[in-house]
TORKE-140544 format. One record per residue (C-alpha): residue in one letter; x, y, z. Coordinates in steps of 0.02 Angstrom, whole numbers, plus 50000, padded with zeros to 5 digits. Example, Ala and Ser with C-alpha at 12.3 -4.5 7.8 and 13.67 -1.06 7.14 Angstrom:
BEGIN
["a" [50615 49775 50390]];
["s" [50684 49947 50357]];
This chain:
BEGIN
["m" [50000 50000 50000]];
["s" [50070 50169 49950]];
["a" [50092 50317 50067]];
["a" [49954 50409 49974]];
["d" [49834 50263 50004]];
["k" [49876 50265 50189]];
["d" [49847 50452 50200]];
["p" [49683 50502 50112]];
["d" [49713 50687 50143]];
["k" [49883 50678 50057]];
["h" [49809 50579 49914]];
["s" [49671 50709 49891]];
["a" [49796 50852 49893]];
["d" [49908 50762 49767]];
["a" [49758 50729 49653]];
["d" [49704 50911 49648]];
["p" [49756 50995 49486]];
["p" [49864 51153 49490]];
["l" [49770 51318 49497]];
["t" [49802 51369 49318]];
["v" [49719 51513 49226]];
["e" [49617 51388 49126]];
["l" [49554 51298 49282]];
["l" [49507 51461 49368]];
["a" [49417 51520 49211]];
["d" [49317 51358 49212]];
["l" [49274 51389 49395]];
["q" [49219 51565 49355]];
["a" [49110 51502 49211]];
["g" [49027 51367 49319]];
["l" [49096 51225 49211]];
["l" [49161 51118 49355]];
["d" [49061 50987 49449]];
["d" [49002 51033 49623]];
["a" [49134 50935 49719]];
["t" [49279 50999 49614]];
["a" [49215 51179 49620]];
["a" [49203 51171 49810]];
["r" [49382 51107 49825]];
["i" [49449 51238 49705]];
["r" [49358 51381 49794]];
["s" [49427 51320 49961]];
["r" [49605 51320 49891]];
["v" [49583 51491 49811]];
["r" [49536 51569 49979]];
["s" [49710 51528 50045]];
["d" [49805 51567 49884]];
["p" [49834 51754 49851]];
["q" [49904 51721 49677]];
["a" [49749 51623 49625]];
["q" [49641 51763 49695]];
["q" [49740 51886 49589]];
["i" [49708 51782 49433]];
["l" [49521 51775 49470]];
["r" [49516 51964 49495]];
["a" [49602 51988 49326]];
["l" [49478 51871 49242]];
["n" [49331 51962 49322]];
["r" [49399 52131 49264]];
["v" [49416 52071 49085]];
["r" [49240 51997 49085]];
["r" [49167 52158 49153]];
["d" [49264 52266 49029]];
["v" [49217 52160 48879]];
["a" [49033 52151 48933]];
["a" [49029 52340 48956]];
["m" [49101 52368 48783]];
["g" [48975 52250 48705]];
["a" [48832 52347 48784]];
["d" [48901 52518 48736]];
["p" [48838 52578 48564]];
["a" [48989 52693 48553]];
["w" [49101 52544 48521]];
["g" [49121 52473 48346]];
["p" [49069 52303 48276]];
["a" [49104 52138 48360]];
["a" [49284 52093 48394]];
["r" [49378 52020 48249]];
["p" [49449 51842 48265]];
["a" [49625 51913 48279]];
["v" [49575 52013 48433]];
["v" [49493 51862 48513]];
["d" [49652 51762 48477]];
["s" [49752 51900 48562]];
["i" [49644 51885 48718]];
["s" [49673 51697 48721]];
["a" [49860 51724 48700]];
["a" [49861 51849 48843]];
["l" [49772 51724 48954]];
["r" [49899 51591 48910]];
["s" [50041 51712 48948]];
["a" [49984 51720 49129]];
["r" [50008 51532 49145]];
["p" [50177 51476 49211]];
["n" [50280 51351 49113]];
["s" [50278 51178 49189]];
["s" [50384 51026 49154]];
["p" [50307 50867 49081]];
["g" [50245 50739 49206]];
["a" [50213 50863 49345]];
["a" [50026 50839 49352]];
["h" [50033 50781 49532]];
["a" [50160 50908 49592]];
["a" [50121 51061 49696]];
["r" [50046 51208 49602]];
["p" [50178 51291 49492]];
["h" [50237 51460 49549]];
["v" [50158 51607 49456]];
["h" [50290 51742 49441]];
["p" [50213 51906 49508]];
["v" [50290 52013 49369]];
["r" [50226 51897 49234]];
["m" [50055 51890 49317]];
["i" [50041 52080 49322]];
["a" [50101 52095 49143]];
["g" [49973 51967 49087]];
["a" [49832 52060 49174]];
["a" [49889 52223 49097]];
["g" [49893 52141 48926]];
["l" [49717 52077 48949]];
["c" [49653 52250 48989]];
["a" [49746 52323 48841]];
["v" [49673 52193 48723]];
["a" [49498 52220 48793]];
["t" [49515 52405 48761]];
["a" [49557 52368 48579]];
["i" [49395 52273 48546]];
["g" [49284 52359 48420]];
["v" [49410 52490 48368]];
["g" [49518 52388 48250]];
["a" [49452 52484 48100]];
["v" [49519 52650 48162]];
["v" [49691 52603 48225]];
["d" [49773 52699 48083]];
["a" [49684 52862 48125]];
["p" [49800 52997 48195]];
["p" [49783 53022 48383]];
["p" [49694 53181 48437]];
["a" [49802 53320 48504]];
["p" [49786 53348 48692]];
["s" [49672 53493 48733]];
["a" [49778 53547 48879]];
["p" [49948 53507 48954]];
["t" [49953 53361 49074]];
["t" [49934 53419 49252]];
["a" [49924 53339 49422]];
["q" [49734 53338 49402]];
["h" [49753 53199 49273]];
["i" [49853 53085 49387]];
["t" [49751 52941 49457]];
["v" [49788 52841 49613]];
["s" [49736 52665 49657]];
["k" [49586 52651 49772]];
["p" [49575 52520 49909]];
["a" [49477 52365 49863]];
["p" [49290 52381 49903]];
["v" [49230 52287 50057]];
["i" [49061 52220 50112]];
["p" [48982 52364 50211]];
["l" [48883 52251 50328]];
["s" [48948 52183 50492]];
["r" [48940 51998 50534]];
["p" [48783 52019 50645]];
["q" [48698 52114 50503]];
["v" [48741 51975 50380]];
["l" [48675 51842 50499]];
["d" [48515 51943 50524]];
["l" [48478 51926 50338]];
["l" [48456 51738 50365]];
["h" [48295 51774 50461]];
["h" [48214 51877 50324]];
["t" [48147 51843 50150]];
["p" [48285 51880 50023]];
["d" [48264 52054 49948]];
["y" [48333 52065 49771]];
["g" [48283 52245 49742]];
["p" [48133 52327 49659]];
["p" [47998 52209 49591]];
["g" [48040 52155 49415]];
["g" [48227 52176 49444]];
["p" [48343 52052 49357]];
["l" [48390 51950 49511]];
["g" [48207 51929 49558]];
["d" [48201 51804 49414]];
["p" [48256 51630 49475]];
["s" [48337 51589 49307]];
["r" [48438 51750 49316]];
["r" [48494 51707 49494]];
["t" [48548 51536 49433]];
["s" [48650 51619 49296]];
["c" [48727 51738 49424]];
["l" [48775 51594 49539]];
["s" [48854 51505 49391]];
["g" [48959 51659 49356]];
["l" [49017 51657 49538]];
["g" [49068 51474 49520]];
["y" [48921 51395 49613]];
["p" [48799 51263 49548]];
["a" [48618 51305 49508]];
["s" [48560 51208 49662]];
["t" [48648 51329 49781]];
["p" [48517 51411 49893]];
["v" [48520 51599 49923]];
["l" [48502 51614 50112]];
["g" [48488 51803 50116]];
["a" [48490 51953 50001]];
["q" [48481 52141 50015]];
["p" [48509 52291 49900]];
["i" [48662 52393 49953]];
["d" [48778 52527 49888]];
["i" [48967 52505 49876]];
["d" [49069 52658 49833]];
["a" [48910 52743 49770]];
["r" [48875 52596 49654]];
["p" [48712 52497 49670]];
["a" [48733 52314 49711]];
["v" [48641 52164 49782]];
["l" [48713 52070 49930]];
["l" [48696 51881 49914]];
["v" [48724 51763 50060]];
["i" [48750 51580 50015]];
["p" [48825 51426 50099]];
["a" [49015 51426 50097]];
["d" [49125 51275 50064]];
["t" [49107 51216 50245]];
["p" [48944 51205 50347]];
["d" [49007 51326 50480]];
["k" [49033 51473 50361]];
["l" [48936 51586 50244]];
["a" [48996 51660 50080]];
["v" [48944 51841 50051]];
["f" [48950 51924 49880]];
["a" [48907 52100 49824]];
["v" [48860 52089 49640]];
["a" [48789 52208 49512]];
["p" [48598 52208 49497]];
["h" [48618 52138 49320]];
["c" [48728 51993 49380]];
["s" [48735 51848 49257]];
["a" [48854 51708 49206]];
["a" [48928 51822 49074]];
["d" [48957 51968 49193]];
["t" [48933 51954 49381]];
["g" [48984 52133 49413]];
["l" [49066 52070 49573]];
["l" [49114 52216 49683]];
["a" [49165 52132 49846]];
["s" [49158 51965 49937]];
["t" [49196 51891 50105]];
["v" [49168 51737 50213]];
["v" [49090 51748 50387]];
["p" [49067 51614 50520]];
["r" [48889 51558 50554]];
["a" [48912 51556 50742]];
């Protein structure tokens, strides 16, 4: 009997695939089975690099969805642009040696990760404007000043305390005004899929909130373990294609 057979926990850890960009994209799209998705989400919570990859994927999905809904943008992306997005995603994946399927997750170099995310955003910005790339750039209307310098804002956080989150469990979920998108069960299922949860996941509590002056809906669902709750602040139009995720956290049930 092998050491892995004697130690089920070690065998399970060895059998888990590395947290690659492709695997995390499948998680985000709801393509994994329930058991695998739960294991991956649990590993992501303790892996800052995997969390960084998921944030980059979410940003790209939001940017591309926003461009598709904006009439100011040109026609649909050309195949070459789509290929560029795929190449940028692959560039964020670390090289691995053959036969390492059961090894620990390969290290994602921070510089390469950041460069890949930046490339994704740059490619997303190019969608719909391929026909005008040869046009001369407009001259600046005024010299660059300190007013044009932007600074990074801290990541949004869930504005409710743990007791407030737990209190939502005792009330009927409120998805916003009647007729709102998330009031439709099929739309909620799509939203949960975009968050990486199966359609059977129950919503234990919900409430409209504002985060950084942006409207959102707070969703409380079971976490990966029975003693915890997963809390997500998503856009009112949340769907599998674009969750509009603004913030998330995990709180203990008791």
